[in-house]
Structure formats: C-alpha cells, structure tokens
C-alpha positions as CSV (number, residue, x, y, z in Angstrom):
1,X,-8.4,39.3,20.4
2,X,-7.5,40.9,23.9
3,X,-4.5,38.6,24.1
4,X,-3.3,39.7,20.7
5,X,-3.6,43.2,21.6
6,X,-1.6,42.8,24.8
7,X,1.1,40.9,23.0
8,X,1.4,43.4,20.2
9,X,1.5,46.2,23.0
10,X,4.5,44.4,24.7
11,X,6.4,44.3,21.4
12,X,6.1,48.0,20.9
13,X,6.1,49.3,24.4
14,X,9.4,50.5,26.1
15,X,11.4,47.6,27.8
16,X,10.0,47.5,31.5
17,X,13.4,46.1,32.7
18,X,15.8,48.5,31.0
19,X,16.4,52.3,31.1
20,X,14.8,53.6,27.8
21,X,17.3,55.3,25.1
22,X,17.0,59.0,26.2
23,X,16.9,60.1,22.5
24,X,14.2,57.6,21.6
25,X,12.2,58.6,24.7
26,X,12.6,62.1,23.6
27,X,11.5,61.5,20.2
28,X,8.4,59.6,21.4
29,X,7.4,62.3,23.7
30,X,7.6,64.7,21.0
31,X,5.5,62.5,18.8
32,X,2.9,61.5,21.3
33,X,2.4,65.1,22.6
34,X,3.3,67.7,20.0
35,X,2.6,66.4,16.8
36,X,-1.2,67.0,17.3
37,X,-0.5,70.6,17.3
38,X,0.0,70.4,13.6
39,X,-3.8,69.9,13.2
40,X,-5.0,73.3,14.6
41,X,-1.8,75.2,13.1
42,X,-2.9,73.7,9.7
43,X,-6.4,74.4,10.1
44,X,-5.8,78.1,11.3
45,X,-3.1,78.9,8.6
46,X,-5.3,77.5,5.8
47,X,-8.2,79.5,7.1
48,X,-6.3,82.8,7.3
49,X,-4.5,82.5,3.9
50,X,-7.2,80.7,2.1
51,X,-10.3,82.0,0.1
52,X,-13.8,81.0,0.7
53,X,-13.7,77.6,-0.9
54,X,-10.6,76.6,1.2
55,X,-12.2,78.0,4.2
56,X,-15.4,75.9,3.6
57,X,-13.0,72.9,3.4
58,X,-11.3,73.8,6.6
59,X,-14.7,73.8,8.4
60,X,-15.6,70.4,6.9
61,X,-12.4,69.1,8.5
62,X,-13.2,70.8,11.8
63,X,-16.7,69.3,11.8
64,X,-15.0,65.7,11.1
65,X,-12.8,66.2,14.0
66,X,-15.6,67.1,16.3
67,X,-17.8,64.3,15.1
68,X,-14.7,61.8,15.7
69,X,-14.1,63.1,19.1
70,X,-17.7,62.8,20.1
71,X,-18.0,59.4,18.8
72,X,-14.8,58.6,20.9
73,X,-16.2,60.0,23.9
74,X,-19.4,57.9,23.5
75,X,-17.6,54.8,23.0
76,X,-15.3,55.6,26.0
77,X,-18.5,56.2,28.2
78,X,-20.2,52.8,26.9
79,X,-17.0,50.8,27.1
80,X,-14.3,51.6,29.6
81,X,-11.4,49.8,28.3
82,X,-8.4,50.0,30.8
83,X,-5.2,51.5,29.8
84,X,-2.0,49.3,29.9
85,X,-0.7,51.0,33.0
86,X,-4.1,50.6,34.6
87,X,-3.8,46.7,34.6
88,X,0.0,46.9,35.3
89,X,1.1,45.8,31.9
90,X,4.5,47.1,30.4
91,X,5.9,50.3,31.3
92,X,4.5,53.7,31.5
93,X,6.6,56.7,30.6
94,X,4.0,59.4,30.1
95,X,1.6,60.7,32.8
96,X,-2.1,60.2,31.8
97,X,-5.4,60.1,33.4
98,X,-6.7,56.3,33.8
99,X,-9.8,57.0,31.6
100,X,-10.7,54.6,28.8
101,X,-8.0,53.7,26.2
102,X,-10.3,52.9,23.2
103,X,-10.0,54.6,20.7
104,X,-7.2,57.0,21.0
105,X,-8.6,60.5,21.1
106,X,-5.3,62.0,19.7
107,X,-5.2,59.6,16.7
108,X,-9.0,60.1,16.3
109,X,-8.7,63.8,15.8
110,X,-5.5,63.6,13.7
111,X,-7.0,61.2,11.2
112,X,-10.3,62.5,11.3
113,X,-8.9,65.9,9.8
114,X,-6.3,64.2,7.7
115,X,-8.9,61.9,6.1
116,X,-11.2,64.8,5.5
117,X,-8.4,66.5,3.6
118,X,-7.9,63.5,1.5
119,X,-11.4,63.7,0.2
120,X,-10.6,66.8,-1.7
121,X,-8.2,66.9,-4.4
122,X,-6.6,70.4,-3.4
123,X,-5.8,69.2,-0.1
124,X,-4.6,65.7,-0.7
125,X,-0.9,66.4,-0.3
126,X,-1.4,68.0,3.3
127,X,-3.9,65.2,4.1
128,X,-1.4,62.5,3.2
129,X,1.2,64.1,5.3
130,X,-0.9,64.5,8.3
131,X,-2.2,60.8,8.0
132,X,1.3,59.7,7.7
133,X,2.4,61.7,10.8
134,X,-0.4,59.9,12.6
135,X,1.9,56.6,12.5
136,X,4.7,58.0,14.6
137,X,2.1,59.3,17.0
138,X,0.4,56.0,17.2
139,X,3.7,54.1,17.6
140,X,4.8,56.7,20.4
141,X,1.7,56.5,22.6
142,X,2.2,52.8,22.6
143,X,5.8,53.0,23.3
144,X,5.1,55.2,26.3
145,X,2.5,53.0,27.6
146,X,-0.8,54.9,27.4
147,X,-2.4,52.9,24.6
148,X,-2.9,49.6,22.9
149,X,-2.4,49.0,19.3
150,X,-6.0,48.3,18.8
151,X,-6.9,51.7,20.3
152,X,-5.2,53.0,17.1
153,X,-7.2,50.7,14.8
154,X,-10.4,52.0,16.5
155,X,-9.2,55.5,16.0
156,X,-8.6,54.9,12.3
157,X,-12.1,53.4,11.8
158,X,-13.9,56.3,13.9
159,X,-11.8,58.7,11.8
160,X,-12.9,57.3,8.4
161,X,-16.6,57.4,9.7
162,X,-16.4,60.9,10.9
163,X,-14.7,62.2,7.7
164,X,-17.3,60.5,5.5
165,X,-20.2,61.9,7.6
166,X,-18.8,65.3,7.7
167,X,-18.4,65.3,3.6
168,X,-21.9,63.9,3.5
169,X,-23.3,66.7,5.5
170,X,-21.2,69.4,3.9
171,X,-24.0,70.3,1.3
172,X,-26.4,71.6,3.9
173,X,-24.1,72.2,6.9
174,X,-21.0,74.1,5.8
175,X,-22.7,77.1,4.2
176,X,-24.6,78.2,7.3
177,X,-21.6,77.5,9.5
178,X,-19.3,79.3,7.0
179,X,-21.4,82.4,7.2
180,X,-21.4,82.4,11.0
181,X,-17.7,81.8,11.4
182,X,-17.0,84.4,8.7
183,X,-18.9,87.0,10.8
184,X,-16.8,86.1,14.0
185,X,-13.7,86.3,11.6
186,X,-14.7,89.7,10.4
187,X,-15.5,91.2,13.9
188,X,-12.3,89.6,15.6
189,X,-9.8,90.6,12.8
190,X,-11.5,93.9,11.7
191,X,-8.4,96.3,12.3
192,X,-6.3,93.9,10.3
193,X,-8.8,93.5,7.4
194,X,-9.2,97.2,7.2
195,X,-5.6,97.6,7.0
196,X,-5.5,95.1,4.0
197,X,-3.3,92.6,6.4
198,X,-5.6,89.9,6.1
199,X,-8.4,88.9,3.9
200,X,-12.1,89.3,4.8
C-alpha cells in the first residue's frame, strides 16, 4: 500500500528535475492555502444572514469540523506518518512543519463541513460546491509535496465519520450550543442589532 501511495504521489507531484510552470505553481499555492478560507467565510455569512434554523445547521457543521480535526490530531499522535519531503521523496514547493501527514487537516476540515452541509436539503448546493473544491485543494497539496494521495483518502473517511457523528448528536447538542452562541452573538453585535442592521 505504501509503495502504491508513493507511486501515485510521484505521478502528481511537481517534477523534481524541472522548473515548475509559474502559472501552475501559483494556482497550486492558491488552492493549497487559500481555498480553505471559504469554510469560515461560508459559515460566518450564513450565520449572520440566516435565521435560527440556518444558524443551527452552521453550528452542526462547526461541530463536524471540530470533531474531524480532533480525530485527525489523535491519528497523527498515534501514527506519525512522515510527509514526502521528510523522506526526501519528490519536490517540495510549500514550507510546512514536518508533522504527521495522515490525514490531511486541510481536507479533513473542508470535507467535514461540506459533508455536514450535504446532509441537509437546503444546504446541499453549497455543500456540493465545497466538496468539489476539496479536489483541487487535494491535488495542490500533493503537487506541492506536503501530502500523499492516501492522506486525502484518510481525510475523506474522517470527514464522513465526523459529519455523521455531528448529525447524530444534533438533537441534544445543537440546542444548548445555539443558545450559548446566540447570547455571545447578541452581546458582540448589540449596537448593530439595535440599529436593525443585523438580526438577533
């Protein structure tokens, strides 16, 4: 399995013996480092513009992301799988700490939230978009030399588990969490709420 993992990595990774195409390199850097910001932006805008039901679904997605990253952290602590550049494999075009590669934290977060959205009819379109945007992110992080292909498979599996767990726990967890976060929201945005610029 590890041999297959490394073979697939070398097929996707930037050619070590050639100067990378600058346009392709810039695109990879954007996909690897900036696409992830669509997650907090989507969550924040949906929270600020949505009603109670939408906000509860955003909290469910946040829980899925937290659960996914927690599982990823535990896996990394129990099994420290080296990144490609740590073992001198392929080319590395993105500075990164030499921590465990499996699973990809970026993809775990991206897909945990996206898969959580997919579980709800009203959020399926944005969930599908965010899910598909995970593919160029996965490609970019392999191309730049910080992840193996199987790191992305692991991220997808962790994301599925975390989204399902969050959904199953929503009936007893999201209500109290919503009330707590709503109080914080009401306090932080009180001036805007009083002026009618933002919903309570």
